[in-house]
N, C-alpha and C positions, 0 to 999 in steps of 0.2 A: 505493498498499500504505501502510494505518495504522498498523500494525503487526508484530510475529510473532509467533505460540504460545506460549509460554514450558512452562505447567506443562497438561497435564489432571488433576484436582483429585477426589479419589472421598471420599466421605465412609463414614467405618465409627466400629462402636463400639470398635474397636480399632484405632486406626492405625499404630501400630507391627506390630501382627502382620498385617494387612490390606496392610502395605505390602512386608512380607518373604514372603509369599503370591508376590505378584507379581515380587518381586526372584529368588525362586527360578523361579517360570514362564516368565518373560522372560530369565534370564542377566543382569539388574543388580545392582546392588548399592543396598543401602542408604546413600544417602550425607548425610543429615541427619534429626538425632532418636533419640529413645531409647524404650526402653518408658516408655507413660506422658504422652509428650509430645503437646502438642496440633497439632502437622504434623510430619510424617514425609515427607519425599523419597525417591527412589529414580533412579538415572541409569544413563547406560549406552547405548553405543549411539548418542550424538544422539540420547533418547531422553532424560523426564521425568513420570517421576510423581509426582502428590500426594497425601497421605491426612490425611485432616482426621477431629480428634474429633468424632462424633455420635453421643452416648450413646442419644438417644432413634431412633436410624436406625429409620424402617419399609421394610425390604427390598424389592423388586421379589417380586412374584409370579408369576414364568413359569410357563404363558401367560396369567394372569389380566387384562385391560384395567382392571381396580379397581384393580389395584398395578402401575403398565406397567412398564417396565425404564428408561425413560428416555434410558439410551444404553448401551452394551453396545462392547467393545473385540473384534476380529478379532485372533487370532493364528497367523501364518501358520507352520505345520510343516510338516515335509519328509515324515513319514511317521504318520497319524493313530493309526494302531494301535499303534504305539510311543508314542505321548504321552500318548494318554487312558489306559494305566495309572498313568502320572508326574502326572497334575494329577490324578489320583484319591488319589494315596499323598501329595499334599499338603496336602489340604483339599478339593479340588472335590466339584461333582455331578454326574452328567450331570443334563441337563432334558429333556424331550420337544422333540421339532422336529430339526431338520436338513436337509441335502439331499445332493446327489450330490457338493458338493465341502466341507461345513461340517458342525459337530456343535455342541452345543447342551451349556453348563453353567454352574451357578453358582461361582462363588468363593465362600470358607467363610462370606462376614457374607450370599450371596444376590445378589450382580450377575450377572446373565446377562454370559458372554463366549463366544468361537466361536472352535475350530478350526478352521481352514482350510487348503486344499491344493488344490493344481492338481489337478484331477481328470484 
């Protein structure tokens, strides 16, 4: 082993706002950074996500291959029918696609993520 994963870093035009979205989605806490900071960190449950200011971000346009997703997060939920209205209330939007054990959404910036469950 050469090293251990420290963070997954996500670009956002407003790093604090997107960090707050994911903190609420995942039950984590914003532990570093304030509104307007270049870097904001969310931690908890052994996980760490970092968000960096990218004012000129061109978000993915799912499922357009001309602006591909580049990455996405899978978020495990116990009940997708209960989780969906909660993520939509946080500012996510439903995207086309999905299957028997996942649904696709975009965070407020446009990064795709999936709610997944054991079908």
